[in-house]
C-alpha positions as CSV (number, residue, x, y, z in Angstrom):
1,M,189.5,206.1,115.6
2,R,187.8,202.4,115.9
3,V,184.8,201.3,114.2
4,R,182.6,198.0,113.9
5,L,181.8,197.3,110.3
6,I,178.4,195.6,110.0
7,F,177.7,193.5,107.0
8,A,174.5,191.4,105.5
9,T,175.5,188.1,104.3
10,E,174.1,187.2,101.0
11,N,174.8,183.5,100.8
12,R,174.4,182.2,104.4
13,G,176.3,178.8,104.7
14,A,179.2,179.8,102.7
15,L,182.8,178.6,103.7
16,V,185.8,180.9,104.6
17,P,189.1,179.6,105.4
18,F,189.9,179.3,109.3
19,H,192.7,181.9,109.0
20,H,191.3,184.4,106.7
21,Q,193.2,187.4,107.5
22,H,195.4,187.5,104.5
23,L,192.1,187.6,102.4
24,I,190.8,190.7,104.1
25,A,194.1,192.1,104.3
26,D,194.6,192.0,100.4
27,L,191.0,193.4,99.9
28,F,191.7,196.3,102.1
29,E,194.9,197.0,100.7
30,S,193.5,197.1,97.2
31,Y,190.9,199.8,98.6
32,I,193.6,201.8,100.5
33,R,195.7,202.4,96.9
34,D,192.9,204.2,95.5
35,M,192.4,206.4,98.5
36,S,193.7,210.1,98.6
37,V,194.2,209.8,102.5
38,Q,196.9,207.3,103.4
39,P,197.1,205.7,106.9
40,L,199.4,207.7,109.3
41,A,202.7,205.8,109.4
42,G,201.0,202.7,108.1
43,L,198.9,202.6,111.3
44,Y,195.8,200.8,111.1
45,N,194.4,197.3,112.3
46,F,191.4,195.0,111.9
47,S,190.0,191.7,113.0
48,G,188.7,188.8,111.4
49,L,185.2,188.1,110.2
50,K,182.9,187.7,113.3
51,G,179.8,185.9,113.3
52,Q,177.9,182.5,114.0
53,T,180.0,180.0,112.5
54,K,180.2,175.9,112.3
55,V,183.7,174.4,112.2
56,T,183.9,172.0,109.0
57,P,187.1,170.1,107.7
58,N,187.1,173.0,104.8
59,G,186.9,176.0,107.0
60,L,184.3,178.0,108.8
61,Q,180.8,177.9,107.7
62,Y,179.0,181.1,108.4
63,F,175.4,181.0,109.4
64,S,174.9,184.4,110.7
65,S,172.5,187.0,108.6
66,K,175.1,189.7,109.8
67,V,178.9,189.6,110.3
68,T,181.1,192.2,111.5
69,I,184.6,193.3,111.3
70,V,186.4,195.7,113.7
71,F,188.7,198.2,111.9
72,S,190.8,201.0,113.3
73,G,193.4,203.5,112.5
74,E,195.5,206.3,114.0
75,S,194.1,208.7,111.5
76,A,190.4,209.4,112.1
77,E,190.6,211.1,108.5
78,F,191.9,208.0,106.9
79,V,189.2,205.7,108.5
80,T,186.5,208.2,107.5
81,E,187.7,207.8,104.1
82,F,188.1,204.0,104.1
83,I,184.7,203.8,105.3
84,K,183.4,205.8,102.5
85,L,185.1,203.7,99.9
86,L,184.1,200.4,101.4
87,F,180.2,201.7,101.4
88,S,180.6,202.3,97.8
89,K,181.0,198.7,97.1
90,E,177.6,196.7,96.3
91,R,179.2,193.6,97.7
92,I,182.4,192.2,99.0
93,K,183.5,188.7,98.9
94,V,185.9,186.8,101.5
95,G,186.4,183.4,100.8
96,E,183.2,181.8,99.3
97,L,180.8,184.3,101.5
98,Y,179.5,187.6,99.9
99,I,178.8,190.2,102.3
100,I,177.1,193.6,101.8
101,P,178.0,196.9,103.7
102,E,175.1,197.5,106.0
103,S,175.9,200.0,108.8
104,V,179.0,201.1,111.2
105,E,179.2,201.8,114.8
106,K,182.1,203.7,116.5
107,E,183.6,202.0,119.3
108,Q,184.5,204.3,122.3
109,A,186.3,203.0,125.5
110,V,187.0,204.3,128.9
111,L,190.5,202.8,129.7
112,A,192.0,202.5,133.0
113,P,195.1,204.5,133.6
114,D,197.5,202.0,134.6
115,S,196.4,198.4,133.8
116,N,193.9,196.7,131.5
117,K,192.6,193.3,130.9
118,Y,192.7,192.4,127.0
119,L,191.6,189.6,124.6
120,C,193.3,189.0,121.6
121,I,190.7,189.1,118.5
122,S,193.3,188.3,116.1
123,P,196.6,186.6,116.6
124,M,199.3,188.5,118.2
125,V,202.7,188.1,116.4
126,I,206.0,189.1,118.3
127,G,208.7,188.0,115.9
128,N,209.6,190.1,112.8
129,P,210.2,187.8,110.0
130,K,212.0,190.4,108.0
131,N,214.6,190.5,110.5
132,P,217.2,187.8,109.4
133,D,218.4,187.4,112.9
134,V,214.8,186.5,114.3
135,D,212.9,183.2,114.0
136,A,209.5,184.5,113.6
137,K,208.1,180.9,114.1
138,K,210.1,180.4,117.3
139,F,207.9,180.0,120.5
140,V,208.4,182.4,123.3
141,S,206.7,181.6,126.7
142,P,204.2,184.4,127.5
143,L,205.2,184.2,131.1
144,S,208.9,185.1,130.3
145,D,210.1,188.6,130.5
146,Q,211.4,188.2,127.0
147,F,207.9,188.0,125.6
148,S,207.0,191.5,127.4
149,D,210.3,192.9,126.3
150,I,210.0,192.1,122.5
151,L,206.5,193.7,122.5
152,Y,207.8,196.7,124.4
153,E,210.4,197.3,121.6
154,S,208.0,197.0,118.9
155,T,205.2,199.3,120.6
156,M,207.7,201.9,121.3
157,T,209.1,201.8,117.7
158,R,205.5,202.3,116.4
159,M,204.7,204.9,118.8
160,E,207.4,206.9,117.9
161,S,207.0,206.3,114.1
162,S,203.4,207.9,114.6
163,G,205.1,211.3,115.2
164,R,202.4,211.9,118.1
165,F,205.0,211.6,121.0
166,T,208.0,213.3,121.8
167,A,211.5,211.5,122.8
168,E,210.7,212.4,126.4
169,E,207.2,210.8,126.2
170,I,208.6,207.7,124.8
171,T,211.2,207.4,127.4
172,S,208.7,208.0,130.1
173,F,206.6,204.8,128.8
174,Y,209.3,202.6,130.4
175,K,206.6,200.8,132.4
176,F,205.4,197.9,130.3
177,Q,204.4,194.4,131.4
178,I,202.2,191.6,130.1
179,V,200.7,189.1,132.4
180,P,199.0,186.2,130.9
181,D,195.9,184.8,132.4
182,K,197.5,181.6,134.0
183,D,194.0,179.9,134.5
184,Y,193.3,180.3,130.9
185,L,196.7,178.9,129.8
186,A,196.4,176.1,132.2
187,K,192.8,175.1,131.0
188,I,194.0,175.3,127.2
189,K,196.8,173.0,128.2
190,E,194.4,170.4,130.1
191,G,192.3,170.5,127.2
192,D,195.2,169.8,124.7
193,K,194.5,172.8,122.8
194,K,196.8,175.5,121.5
195,F,197.2,179.3,122.1
196,A,200.1,179.6,119.7
197,R,200.1,178.5,116.2
198,I,201.8,179.1,113.0
199,Y,200.2,181.5,110.4
200,T,201.1,182.7,106.9
201,A,201.2,186.5,106.3
202,Y,201.7,188.1,102.9
203,D,203.8,191.2,102.4
204,S,204.7,192.5,98.8
205,E,203.8,189.2,97.5
206,T,206.2,187.5,99.8
207,A,204.9,184.8,102.2
208,Y,206.1,184.7,105.5
209,E,205.6,181.9,108.2
210,I,205.0,183.6,111.6
211,R,203.8,182.2,115.1
212,G,200.6,184.1,116.3
213,Y,199.5,184.0,120.2
214,T,195.9,184.0,121.4
215,F,195.3,184.4,124.9
216,P,193.7,187.1,127.3
217,F,196.5,189.0,129.3
218,T,196.6,192.2,131.7
219,L,198.9,194.9,130.4
220,Y,200.5,197.3,132.7
221,A,201.4,200.4,131.0
222,H,200.9,204.3,130.7
223,Q,197.4,205.2,129.8
224,K,198.8,206.3,126.5
225,V,200.3,203.0,125.8
226,H,196.7,201.5,126.4
227,E,194.9,204.0,123.9
228,F,197.6,203.3,121.5
229,V,197.4,199.5,121.3
230,F,193.6,199.7,121.7
231,I,193.3,201.4,118.3
232,N,196.7,200.3,116.7
233,G,196.9,196.6,117.7
234,I,200.1,195.1,119.3
235,G,203.0,193.3,117.7
236,I,204.1,192.9,114.2
237,F,202.1,193.0,111.1
238,T,199.1,194.8,112.6
239,N,198.2,196.4,109.1
240,K,197.9,192.6,108.0
241,G,195.2,192.0,110.8
242,F,197.3,190.7,113.3
243,G,197.3,191.9,117.0
244,M,193.9,193.3,117.5
245,L,192.8,193.6,121.1
246,D,189.5,193.9,122.8
247,I,188.8,194.9,126.5
248,A,188.2,192.1,128.9
249,N,187.7,194.1,132.0
250,Q,184.2,193.9,133.2
251,G,184.7,197.4,135.1
252,I,185.7,199.2,131.8
253,K,183.3,200.6,129.9
254,K,183.1,200.3,126.2
255,H,180.1,201.4,124.1
256,T,179.2,202.0,120.5
257,V,177.5,205.0,118.9
258,Q,175.9,204.8,115.3
259,Y,178.3,206.2,112.8
260,E,176.7,208.1,109.9
261,V,178.1,206.8,106.7
262,Q,178.9,209.7,104.0
263,E,178.6,209.0,100.4
264,A,181.9,208.5,98.6
């Protein structure tokens, strides 16, 4: 289940750090600890705070009257209870910005069976810093087979841990290839900009330095794999707000329906 959480801003013009996933992750984790329904196999994902911003030396200045966060989880029951708890809060603080829960829209998408083009609406992490044999800060070219292979392994591991797929199904999902938008990468290079940066993620009070990638790509995979990554994100630390994807294909239909928030 995937929803768009819409908030009213209380103090427009307030600053939020450039990369604020860890602030949202800490906030959401504090809510989830109090919930009776826990995420299935830890599978949930969310975006950063989306709204009209101005880049300043000290962070992002939010000028929108409304901002949004996309939130999703493998378990609809978990997402439903999370929304109830979120909307029991009068206001929420992210950085210096105070936001007030206002409404929810449920996102629905019709994904193509074999290939879909995605945008990264939060950085995609491929290296697991908890693995002592892996340098999570190392740059791996998205054009290499290694990039796809690493994401394939982590995706299959997560799909298997969900308990939704049989061993035979996991084996049948062998088709998996990520093809970056080469024109985008060339344009980024020409503009002396970056699509891969070092971020900090926190897990059990431990800080990890990780490399995150943000670029559009086409994924060739089984339809069930597309459905899984659209809901649960792709890569490492998806429950910390990394690896959230959105659909880029103009021919793919995605729409929202108003979601009735139930009282906690």
